C-alpha positions in Angstrom: 82.2 39.4 -13.0 80.8 39.6 -9.5 81.0 43.3 -9.7 78.5 43.4 -12.5 75.9 41.3 -10.5 73.0 43.6 -9.7 69.6 43.5 -8.2 67.9 42.6 -11.5 70.2 39.6 -11.8 69.2 38.6 -8.2 65.6 38.9 -9.2 66.1 36.7 -12.2 68.0 34.2 -10.2 65.2 34.1 -7.6 62.6 33.7 -10.3 64.6 30.9 -11.9 64.8 29.1 -8.5 61.1 29.6 -8.0 60.1 28.3 -11.4 62.4 25.3 -11.0 60.8 24.5 -7.6 57.3 25.1 -9.1 58.1 22.8 -12.0 59.4 20.1 -9.7 56.3 20.5 -7.5 54.0 20.3 -10.6 55.8 17.1 -11.8 55.4 15.6 -8.3 51.7 16.5 -8.2 51.2 15.1 -11.7 52.9 11.8 -10.8 50.8 11.5 -7.6 47.6 12.4 -9.5 48.4 9.8 -12.1 48.8 7.1 -9.4 45.5 8.2 -7.8 43.8 8.0 -11.2 45.3 4.5 -11.9 44.0 3.3 -8.5 40.6 4.8 -9.2 40.5 3.1 -12.6 41.4 -0.2 -11.1 38.7 0.2 -8.5 36.1 1.0 -11.2 37.2 -2.0 -13.2 37.0 -4.3 -10.2 33.6 -2.9 -9.3 32.4 -3.5 -12.8 33.5 -7.1 -12.9 32.0 -7.9 -9.6 28.9 -5.7 -9.7 27.6 -6.8 -13.1 26.9 -10.4 -12.1 25.2 -9.2 -9.0 23.0 -6.9 -11.1 22.2 -9.7 -13.5 21.2 -12.0 -10.6 19.1 -9.2 -9.1 17.3 -8.8 -12.3 16.5 -12.5 -12.4 15.3 -12.4 -8.8 13.1 -9.4 -9.6 11.6 -11.3 -12.5 10.8 -14.3 -10.2 9.3 -12.0 -7.6 7.1 -10.4 -10.2 5.8 -13.8 -11.3 5.0 -14.7 -7.7 3.3 -11.4 -7.2 1.2 -12.1 -10.3 0.2 -15.4 -8.8 -0.7 -13.7 -5.5 -2.8 -11.1 -7.4 -4.7 -13.9 -9.0 -5.3 -15.6 -5.7 -6.6 -12.4 -4.1 -8.9 -11.8 -7.0 -10.2 -15.3 -6.6 -10.7 -14.8 -2.9 -12.5 -11.5 -3.5 -14.8 -13.2 -6.0 -15.5 -16.1 -3.6 -16.3 -13.6 -0.8 -18.6 -11.7 -3.1 -20.4 -14.9 -4.1 -20.8 -15.9 -0.4 -22.1 -12.5 0.4 -24.7 -12.7 -2.4 -25.8 -16.2 -1.3 -26.1 -15.0 2.3 -28.1 -12.0 1.3 -30.4 -14.2 -0.7 -30.9 -16.6 2.1 -31.4 -13.7 4.5 -34.2 -12.3 2.3 -35.8 -15.7 2.0 -35.8 -16.3 5.7 -36.6 -12.8 7.0 -39.8 -12.4 4.9 -41.6 -15.4 6.4 -40.2 -14.7 9.9 -41.5 -11.1 9.7 -44.9 -12.3 8.6 -45.0 -14.9 11.5 -43.9 -12.2 14.0 -46.6 -9.9 12.7 -49.2 -12.7 12.8 -48.2 -13.5 16.4 -48.4 -9.9 17.5 -51.7 -9.4 15.7 -53.3 -12.5 17.3 -52.0 -11.5 20.8 -53.3 -7.9 20.5 -56.5 -9.1 18.8 -57.3 -11.5 21.6 -56.4 -8.9 24.2 -58.8 -6.4 22.6 -61.5 -9.0 22.3 -61.3 -9.9 26.0 -61.3 -6.3 27.1 -63.8 -4.7 24.7 -65.8 -7.7 23.6 -66.0 -6.4 20.1 -64.9 -8.8 17.3 -64.5 -6.0 14.8 -62.2 -3.9 17.1 -60.2 -7.1 17.8 -59.6 -7.7 14.1 -58.7 -4.1 13.3 -56.3 -3.9 16.3 -54.8 -7.2 15.3 -54.1 -6.0 11.7 -52.6 -2.7 12.9 -50.3 -4.5 15.4 -49.3 -7.1 12.9 -48.3 -4.3 10.4 -46.5 -2.3 13.1 -44.5 -5.4 14.2 -43.5 -6.3 10.6 -42.4 -2.7 10.1 -40.4 -2.6 13.4 -38.7 -5.9 12.5 -37.8 -4.7 9.1 -36.3 -1.5 10.5 -34.3 -3.6 13.0 -32.9 -5.8 10.2 -32.1 -2.7 8.1 -30.2 -1.1 11.0 -28.0 -4.3 11.3 -26.9 -4.1 7.7 
């Protein structure tokens, strides 16, 4: 029987050994992959059981934070309204005070320049005209200064 063993029989024998080794390697790899998948499945189940309560608590925390942010929003709206009211009141008081102050400043400047013109020129008409011009100029200057400060 050995005399009839040829190269083709050797090739078939080598192929058989190779296929047997490949089959054993495939079964080994499948067993290892199965173990890996079982550990991955266990990890996912553990993560799910521990992560879902955390996510639920996080959702509750976010709801409470949103409620507090709504309260802060209301407070800031109230503060803005209060500041706007104070600003309006201050502007009103400013207009009430600056009008008479401007007139008094103009009157004082007019009297001062009028008296100065009366003493230098001796003409009452020139003194009155100069006093009116200076009073108007002083009121304008004061109003421009107040407008620049705004």
